[in-house]
C-alpha positions as a Markdown table, in Angstrom:
| # | Residue | x | y | z |
|---|---|---|---|---|
| 1 | Met | 0.0 | 0.0 | 0.0 |
| 2 | Asn | 1.2 | 3.4 | -0.9 |
| 3 | Gln | 1.6 | 5.5 | 2.3 |
| 4 | Asp | -0.1 | 8.4 | 0.6 |
| 5 | Glu | -3.3 | 6.4 | 0.3 |
| 6 | Lys | -3.8 | 6.4 | 4.1 |
| 7 | Thr | -5.6 | 9.4 | 5.7 |
| 8 | Val | -5.3 | 10.1 | 9.4 |
| 9 | His | -8.7 | 11.4 | 10.7 |
| 10 | Leu | -8.0 | 11.5 | 14.4 |
| 11 | Arg | -4.8 | 10.9 | 16.5 |
| 12 | Leu | -5.9 | 9.6 | 19.9 |
| 13 | Lys | -2.8 | 11.0 | 21.7 |
| 14 | Asp | -3.9 | 14.5 | 20.6 |
| 15 | Asn | -7.4 | 13.8 | 22.1 |
| 16 | Pro | -6.7 | 12.1 | 25.4 |
| 17 | Asp | -10.2 | 12.8 | 26.8 |
| 18 | Ile | -12.1 | 11.1 | 23.9 |
| 19 | Thr | -14.3 | 8.2 | 25.0 |
| 20 | Val | -14.7 | 4.8 | 23.4 |
| 21 | Glu | -18.2 | 5.7 | 22.4 |
| 22 | Glu | -17.0 | 8.8 | 20.7 |
| 23 | Val | -14.4 | 6.8 | 18.8 |
| 24 | Tyr | -17.0 | 4.3 | 17.8 |
| 25 | Asn | -19.4 | 7.1 | 16.6 |
| 26 | Leu | -16.6 | 8.8 | 14.7 |
| 27 | Met | -15.8 | 5.6 | 12.9 |
| 28 | Glu | -19.4 | 5.0 | 12.0 |
| 29 | Asp | -19.8 | 8.6 | 10.7 |
| 30 | Leu | -16.6 | 8.2 | 8.6 |
| 31 | Arg | -17.9 | 4.9 | 7.2 |
| 32 | Lys | -21.1 | 6.7 | 6.1 |
| 33 | Lys | -19.2 | 9.8 | 4.8 |
| 34 | Tyr | -16.6 | 7.7 | 2.9 |
| 35 | Pro | -18.3 | 4.5 | 1.7 |
| 36 | Asp | -15.4 | 3.9 | -0.7 |
| 37 | Arg | -12.8 | 3.8 | 2.1 |
| 38 | Glu | -11.9 | 1.3 | 4.7 |
| 39 | Ile | -12.0 | 2.9 | 8.2 |
| 40 | Phe | -9.6 | 1.3 | 10.7 |
| 41 | Tyr | -7.6 | 1.9 | 13.9 |
| 42 | Asp | -3.8 | 2.1 | 13.3 |
| 43 | Gly | -2.1 | 0.9 | 16.5 |
| 44 | Asp | 1.3 | 2.1 | 15.5 |
| 45 | Leu | 0.0 | 5.7 | 15.0 |
| 46 | Gln | -2.7 | 5.3 | 17.7 |
| 47 | Ala | -5.0 | 6.9 | 15.2 |
| 48 | Ile | -8.3 | 6.4 | 13.3 |
| 49 | Cys | -7.4 | 6.2 | 9.6 |
| 50 | Ser | -8.8 | 5.3 | 6.3 |
| 51 | Arg | -7.6 | 4.0 | 2.9 |
| 52 | Pro | -9.3 | 3.2 | -0.4 |
| 53 | Lys | -11.1 | -0.1 | -0.4 |
| 54 | Arg | -9.5 | -2.8 | -2.5 |
| 55 | Gln | -11.5 | -4.2 | -5.4 |
| 56 | Arg | -12.2 | -7.9 | -4.7 |
| 57 | Pro | -11.9 | -10.3 | -7.6 |
| 58 | Lys | -15.2 | -11.7 | -8.9 |
């Protein structure tokens, strides 16, 4: 994966007071806003990120 494809939406270390529920809601909102992107937690960056969804072979 090209590193430029990954977008960081929220760094948890920059938002230490965020709750688990808020993280969950943010991820749900991002999934709705960007249906063509995979939303995920990057443990190395401690951030909520997204990247383009891969096309699955038919």
